[in-house]
N, C-alpha and C positions, 0 to 999 in steps of 0.2 A: 529729098535730098539725095544726091548721088552717093554711092557707095564706094569705098577704096576698091580699085581694082588690082591692088598690090597683092601678090602671092603672100599666103600666110606662112611664116617661117617656125618650125617648131624646135625648141631648145631643150636640151640636158645639160645639167651642170653635174660635174663630178669632182671628186678629191684630186689634189695635185697628181696623184699617180694613176689616174685615169678611170679609176673604180667608181660606181655610182653608189651614191650614199643611201641609207635607209629612207623609206618614204614616210616613216613615223618615229621620231627620235625618242619618243617616251617608251614605245614598245621595244624599240632597239636595246635600250639600256636595261629594261627587264629581262629580256631575253638573254643578254650578255652576263647579267648577274646570275642567271640559271645556269651559266656554263655554256651556252649555246653559241654556235657560229653564224652570223647573218650571212646569207649568200648575197652574192654582188656579181657584177659584170663589168669587166675593163673594156671601156669603148675605144681605148687606143689599139686594143688587139683586133678590132673589127671593123676598120674603116672602109665603108664601100661594101659591107656586108648585111645581110638580115640575121637579126638576133632574137631569138626566142626568151622569153623570160625564164629563169632558170627555177623558180617557184612561184608559179603564179596563184595570186588569192583569188577571193571572190570578186565578181564583177559588180559593182566597182566599190568596195569596202575596204577599210583599212583593218584588216584581220590578221596581218602579219606586219612584222617590221620594214618589209621589202616585198610587196605583193604584186607590184605593176611599175611599169615606166611610167613617170610622172613628167610630163612635157609642159612648157611654157610658150605661149605665143607673144608675151609682153616680157621681153627681157629684163626691164626693171624690176620686176617681182620675184626673179628666181632666186635670190638670196633669201626668202622667206622660210625655206625648209631645208638648208643646208646644215648637217649635222655639225660640222667642224667649223662653220663660217669661211671667211676668206684666208687664204688665196683659193681660187677654184681653176678648173678648165670648164671651157663652153663648146658644145657640140650641137651642130645642127643635125637632126634626124628626122626620120619620116616615118609616121605612125602607120602600121599596117594593121589589117584585120579588124575586128570590133574595136570600138572606141567608147570611152565613156567620160564624164564628168561630174564626181558627187559633190564638187564644190558650186554647181548651179549657177544662179543669177549671181552670187556673191563672188566667185572666182572663174568668170567666164574666160579666162586666159589659161585655164587648165586643159589639158587632154591626158587621159590616161589609157594605155593600152598593153597588151602582152607581148607584143611584137613590133619591133622598129628596125628600119635601114639606118645605119650609121652613115651619114652623107660626108660630112668633113668636121674637123675641128675649127672653131673660129676665135676671134679674139675676146678674151676673157672680160675686157672692160666693158663690154655690152651689157653684161649683167648689171651695171649702174645705169642703165637706160642711154637716152640719146646723148648725153654729157659725161659718159663715162671716162672717156680720156682725160678730160679737164678736171674731173673729180679725183682721179687716181694721181694726177700730176701735183694737185693741192695736197693730197695724203703724203705723197712722197716728200713734199717741202715742209711738212709740219715739224718733224724734229729740230730742223736748223731754226724755223720760224719761232718755235716755243722756248728754245734756249735763247735767242735774241730778244723775245718779250721779258724773258725773266732776267736777263741782264740789264735791260731798260729799267725793269720794275726796282732792282737792286740799286741802281744809280740814283733814283728819285722816288724813293718809296710813297711817300705821303702825296706827292703829285701824281705819280701813276696812279696810285688807289682810288684818287679823287675822279681821275678820267675815266678809270675802267667802271667805277662806281655808277657814273652818271650813265655810261653806255650800257651797262647792264639793266639799269631802270628803263631805258628807252627800248631796249629789246624786249623787256618783261611787258612792258606797257603796250606795246605794239602788237605783241604776241608774234614777233617776226618768225621765231624758230618753232614755237609749238603750235601756231596757228597758219600763219601765211605758208611756210615752207612745207608743213605737215599736210595740210589740206591740199594744196597745189601738187604733191607726191601722190596723193590718194587719186585725185582726177586723172593724173597722167600716167597712173598705173608704175610708180616708181617708190612706192611706200617701203618696201623691202629694202630698196637701194639706198633710200635715207636713213633707214635704221641701221643699216650695216655701216655706212659711212659715219652717221654719229659716233657709233661704238668704236671705229677704228680711230678716227679723229681724236676722241676724248683720251683714248688709251694712249696714242702717240704722244700727245700734248703732254698728258700727267707725267709719264715717264721722263720725258726730256726736260720738263721744268723743274722736278724734283731733283733729278741728277745735277741740273744747274744750281742747286740750293735756294730755290724759291720756298717762301713758307706756305702753309696749307691754304691760306685765304688767296694766294696769289696763284697758286697752283690752279685752284678751282676757277678763277676767272679766266686764266690762261686756257684751261679747258674749255670753257664756254666759248670764247673766243675761237678756237679751233673747230669746233662742232658748227658755229654759226658760218665760218668762213668756207667750209667744205659744203653745208647745207646751201649756201649762196652760189657756190660753182655748179652743185648738182641741179638746182632749180632756177638757175640764171635765166633760161629761156621761157620760164613760166611767172616769173614775178618782174614783170617789166612795164607794163602798161599804166600810163598816167603817173602824175608827180608824186602820189602818195605812195603807189607801188614801188617806184624807183627809189624813194626815201627808206622803205622797208628792206629793199634788196641792199641798198647802201649799208644800213646797220648790220646785216649779215656779213658783209664783206669787211666790216670793220672800221665804218666811216667814223672820223674823229678821234681816232686811235692813232698812235703815232707812227707805226711802221704801215707802209702801203701795202695793200693786198696784193698778191700775185696777179700778173696780168692776163687778163682773159682772152682765150681764143675765140 
């Protein structure tokens, strides 16, 4: 089988201010609790420049909260180690000097180094993988959608409850979210992207539905609908073959629920 000839691109995600977060969240919390300041680098100040790590650790172990530059070649996994979560800024970098990967076969998309060249800033949506733009668009619509769903629920509580309960049972029975979306995200190296999207969708929908006056049971099902919708957007290109897969994808996108899902690009 011929191997891809596409060049390998290395990415680093930073906080919105451009600073690199710790490579180990738990060590960072411990050191901060001891009153220590965690060193960092602001990539926005070094575009086009070579940057040496300010406090290099052992090669390649996690002996410090921030002991090396941690790069990704699969952008859909970038969000797995971001201390403060979304939003982020995303940078293309070039590793220089000796490199390593203590993730081994389990995380072949990692690369560690003590020196990088900051090539350029790139679009942050790439952290969600190939369908990052569509995923962020769906997340942006969720507050309005969740309020609309809550209004529909209030207009016909019993009928809407029956509709959602039947849909929830199909989602659970087919494992549309926990099985299909999750496994396909693992295979296509978007597991971190899916986890982040689930968390963002659930939080946005819960807040909007609660503000709209929905009861706790309605809020929970609206949350599930939001999480499924965003997962369906994120994994749309991976759950598509055959009639059964298409029915699973339709469940994720809210098939048989009243409000049409956002159009897919």
